[in-house]
N, C-alpha and C positions, 0 to 999 in steps of 0.2 A: 267680023265676028271671030272669037277665039275658038281654036280647034284643039281638042284634047290630044296630048302626046303620050300615048300609052307606052310606047317603046322606050322613051327616055326615062320614064319612071322605073322600068324594069332594069335598065342598065345601071342606074344609081344604086338599086338594091343589090345587084350582083357585085358592084364595086365595093360596097360597104361590107358585104359578107367576105369578100376576098381580103380586104384590109384587116378585118377582124381576125380571120384565120391566120394570116401571116403574123399578126401581132401576138396571137396566142401561142404560135409555134416559136416565135423569137424570144419571148420572155424566159421560158425555161432554159433555152440554150445560153442566153446571157447569164442567167443565174448560175448554171453549171460552170461556165467559163470563169466567172468571177470567183466562185468557190475554189477553183483550182489554182487561182493566182496566189503566189506567195506574198505574205505581207511585206511591206516596204521595210528594208533593213534600217535599224536605228542608226543615228549618227553619233560618233564619239570623237571628242577632241583628240587629235593626234598627240598634243602636248601632255595629255592627261594619262597616257599609257606608256608603259616601259616595255621595250622590245629587245629581243636578242636573237642572234643567229646560231643555229645548230652547227656544231663543229665536230671534227673527228681528230683525235690526238691523245696525248697524255693528260691525265687528270689526277690531282693529288686530293685524296680524301682527308678532310679535316673536321674537327669539332671545335666549337668555340664556347667559352663560358666566362662569366664575370667572377671576380674573386678579390681577395685581399692578400697582402704580404703579411705573413705571420712568422714569429721566431721559430727556428728549428727546435730550440730548447727553451722552455719556460719554467722558472722556479717559482712555485707558489709557496708562500711562507705562512703557515698556520700558527695560531696561538697554542702554545704547549699547555698552559694552565689558564684558569680563570683569572681575570684581572680587570683593572680599569685603566684607560689610557691616561698617562700622566703628562707626557711630553711627546711631541712630534719633531724630530730633528731634521728629517729630509723629506722633500716634497717630490711628486712624480716629475720625471724629466731629468732628474739629476743622475750623474754617473756614480756608481757605487762600487766598492770593493767588498770582498768577503767579510772583512771585519767592520765595515761601516755600520754604525748603530742607526737604525731607522726611527725607532720610537722606544719609549720607556713605559712599561706598565707598572701599576701599583697593586700590591696584594698583601696587606698587613698580616692576614691570617697565615699566609705561606711563609712570610718572614719569621713569624713566631714558631711555626712548625719546624722550620729549618734550625732555629736556635735550640728548641727542645731536643731535636734529634742529635745535635752535637753534644748536649749535656748528657744524654743517654749513653752516647758512645764513651764519654769520659767516665761515667759511673761504671759501665761494663768493663772498661779497661782497669779501673781501680779494683773492682771485684775479682778480676782475673789475676791481678798481681797479688791480692790478699790470699786467694785460693792457692796460688802457686807457693807462697811462703808457708802456708799451713801444711800443704802436702809435703813440702820439702822438710819441714820440721818433723812430720810424722815419719818420713822415710829415714831421717837421721836417727830418730828414736829407735826405729826398728833395726837399723844397722848396728846401733849400740847394743841392743839386746842380742843380736846375732853374735857380735864380738864377745860379749860376756859369756854366752853359752859356749862359744868356741874355746875360750880360755878355761872355763870350768871343765869342759870335756878333755882338753889336753892334760890338765892336772889329774883328772880321774883316770885317764889312760896311763899316765906315768905311774900313778900309785898302783894301778892294776898290774903293770909290768913289774914293778918292784916286788909286790906281794907274790907274784908268780915265781920270781927267782928265789925268794925266801922260802916259799912253800916247797920248791924242789929240793932245797937243802934241809928241809925239815924244821926250819926255824919259825914257821907260821902255820897256824891251823888251816885246814882246808876251808872251813866256814868263812874265815876272814878273807881268803882269796876269792871265794864265790861272791861275797859282798862287794869287794872291790871291782870285780868284773861286771857285776850287775849295775853298779853305779856308773861305770864307764859306758856300758851299753845304753843306759837310760839317757845319759847326756848326749850320746851320739844321735839318738832318735830325736831328742829335743832340738839339737843343732840342725838336723836335716829339715825338721818341720819349720823352724824359724827362718831358714834360708828360702824355703819354698814360700813362706808368708811374705818375705821381703820381695821375692820375684813378683808375686801376685800384687803386692802393694805398688810396685813400680808400674805394672800394667794399669792398675787402677788410677794412678796419678796421671798417666798419659791420657786415659779416657776422660777423666774429669776436666783436665786442662783443655782437651779437644772440644768438649761440650761448651765450656765457657768461651773458648776462642771462637767457636762457631757463632755464639751469641754476639760476641764483639764484632765479628765480620758482618753479621746481618745488620746490626745497628749502624756500622760504618757505611754499608751500601745504602741503607735508608737515608743516612745523613747526606751522602753524596747525591742521591736522587733529589732530596729536598734542596740541596745547594744548587744543583743543576737547574731545578725549576725556578729558583730565585734568579739565577743567572739568565735564564731564558726570558725573564721580564725585560731584559735589555735586548730587544729584537734586532738581530743583525741581518745584513743582506745575504750572506752565505755564498755569494758568487759575484764575479765581475760582470758588470753590464749596466743597464739603465733601468731605473725604477719606473715602471709603467703605471702601476696602480697602487693607491694607498687609501682604501675605502673606509677609513675610520677617522674619528674626530676626538679631540681632547675631552676627557670626561666620560667617554662612551664605555659602557659595561660590556665586557666580552666573556664568552665561555670558551673552554678548550675546543680547538678545532676550527674556530672562526678564521677565515682567510684575512690576513693582515696586509699582505703586500704581494705584488707580482713583479718579478725581476726578469728581464729578457736581455739577450745579447743582440743588439741591432745590426751587428756586422754579419750575422748568420741568419738570413731570412729565407723563407721558402714561399711559394705561391700556393694558396688554397683556392682552387677553382670550383665553381658550382656548374656541373655539366648536366644538362637535361637527361633524365633517366632513359629516354628513348634512344639517346645517342651514346650513352656511357657504356653500352654493352660491348662496343668494339675497342674501348680504351684498354691498353695493356701497360704493365710496368716496363719501363725502359724506352717508351716511345718519345720521340723528340717533341719539344714544345717551344713556343715563342711567347714571352710575356711582355706585354706593352704596359710600361709604367707611366705613360703619358709624358715621360721625360726621356724616353729611350726604350729600346727593345732588347731584352735579355733572353738568351737561349737557356734551355734546361731540359731535364729528363723527368718523366713521370716516375715518382718514387713510392707512392702509396695510393690505393683506391679504397675509399670507405666502403665497407660491405653493406651498409644500410642506406636506404633512400629516405631523405628528409625533405618534405615539401616539394616533391617532384624532381629533386636534383640529387646528384651523387657528388660528394666532395672528393676531388682529386688533387693530391699534393704533387707539386713540381719542384724538384731540387734545382736551384739555379746554378749554372756553370760559369757564367760571365760575372764580371764585377758589376755591382749595382750602380746605377747612375746617381748623381748627387740629388739629394732630396728624398731618396727612398727610405722609408721608415715603417715600422709595424703599423698594421691596419690601413695602409695605403691601398686604395682601390686600383685594381689592375684588370686588364683584358687579356685572356690567354687563348692561344690556338694550339691544339694538339694535332700532330700529323699522324693519321691512322695508317695509310698505305698509299703507294704510288701506282696508279693504273696506266697501262699503255694501250694505245690504239683503240679507244672506245669513242662512241658517239655521246656527246654531252651538250648541255646548254645551261644557261643561267637558271638558278633555282626559282620556280614560279612561286607566287604568293601562297598558293594552296597546292598540296600534293606531297604525300609522304612516300618515302622509298618503298618500292615493291608494290605500288598501287597503280590503278589506271584512272586517268583524269581526262577531262575535255579541255583542250587548249585552242585558242584562236590562232590559226595560221594565216599569215598575210598572203594575199595574192601577188602575182608577179608585178603588177603596177603599184602595189603598196596602198591602194585606195580602199580595198575591202579586205575582210578577214572572215574565214569560215571556221567553225568549230570542228576539230578532229580528235578522235580518241587517241590517247598516248599512254603507253605503258612505261612507268618510271622504274629505274633500278637503284643502284647505290648512289648515295648522296654525299655531298660535302657541305662546307659552310655556305658557299655561294653558287655551287654548281651541282648538277644531278645527271645521272646517266640516263640516256634514252634507249630503251629496249626495243620498242615498236612504235610505229605511228609517224615518225619524222625521219628525215634524211639530212645529211650535212648540207648546209646552204639554205635550209628552210628558215624563215623568219617567223617567230611566234611572239605573242604578247604574254609577258610575265606578270603583269599587274593583276590586281584583284578584279575579276570580271563577274562577280556574283550578281551584280545589278542587271546583267544581261543573260541570266540563266535560261530565260524563256526564248532566247533568240539563238539561232545557229549561224547567223551572218550579221556583220556590222559594217558600217562605212566609216572611214576615217577622213576627217576634214581638217 
């Protein structure tokens, strides 16, 4: 027969309670331990990142910008008067001299105005000649009157002298003497007045001729202006060089001031570089520069800095010192590098994808085995085109990742495979 085993049942109950207590105590411990474990570092392809080693030594600060070759001197030729394009004699690309006629304009109204101005000059000159003859005739008439009065005065004076001698000898009455003296005095006054009138008339002649001469000069100047305007219809280059632009066509109507042509000297070119405004603050006139024309490198000096910022860049002109390579021509795209300063004995590294001068960034520093990298805070200093100064956070010999690591911003460690 079966015998109940009360003690075995009790032992099973105690065992279950013990297992349950151990399980309840183990689960929180496991949870806490797992929560304290760091997540597994993501893997990054080694070939997908760009690394560099921190160095100590000299560093040359530079800024770089794209630009074009432009002429040092450009002659813009405007239209002096209104007109219509009649003929185009030279096309862009041709070499020109100062007297080379580029195009001919037509303006019949201006031709007529120039002809009218010339006729007005001739009419004014004829009027001047006629006035001069008339005034000369009047002057001669006045001189004749003065000569007549002078003769009459001399006769009257001689008669008065004779009568005075006769009167002293008692041969002539006193009344007759007084009449002779009075007649001589009257003619003397008339002579003086006529001479004064002759002087005044001479001054008047000069004034009237000067007025008419001024009118002639004014009309001559107007005629010269009209003639120069007519001559300007034959548009000349005005300088030795190459015709770069001629933005007009035959038959086109133009107004005064319209740009007709652009003449430049291709042998005298300079580089106009577009430097980012954040880097242009350190550029100074006289700094050295290298201009890459894609067909050779030419040295130069900074000659001008544009005071205005346009579209986030500052235009910097570089005067070229070396001879330009073959194929260099206006508007050729170039790449320029300007040397700002030469630094000695500083810690520097290749410039990372992100990180501005004077800021602090997080960069991944490779471990000694090169298989893992951890993020470290780094303070950056002065920068150049491809290098940047390290102020804090790294030492010479450290290897860092320069590539864009924004995809791993949530991770402080990565693995390289």
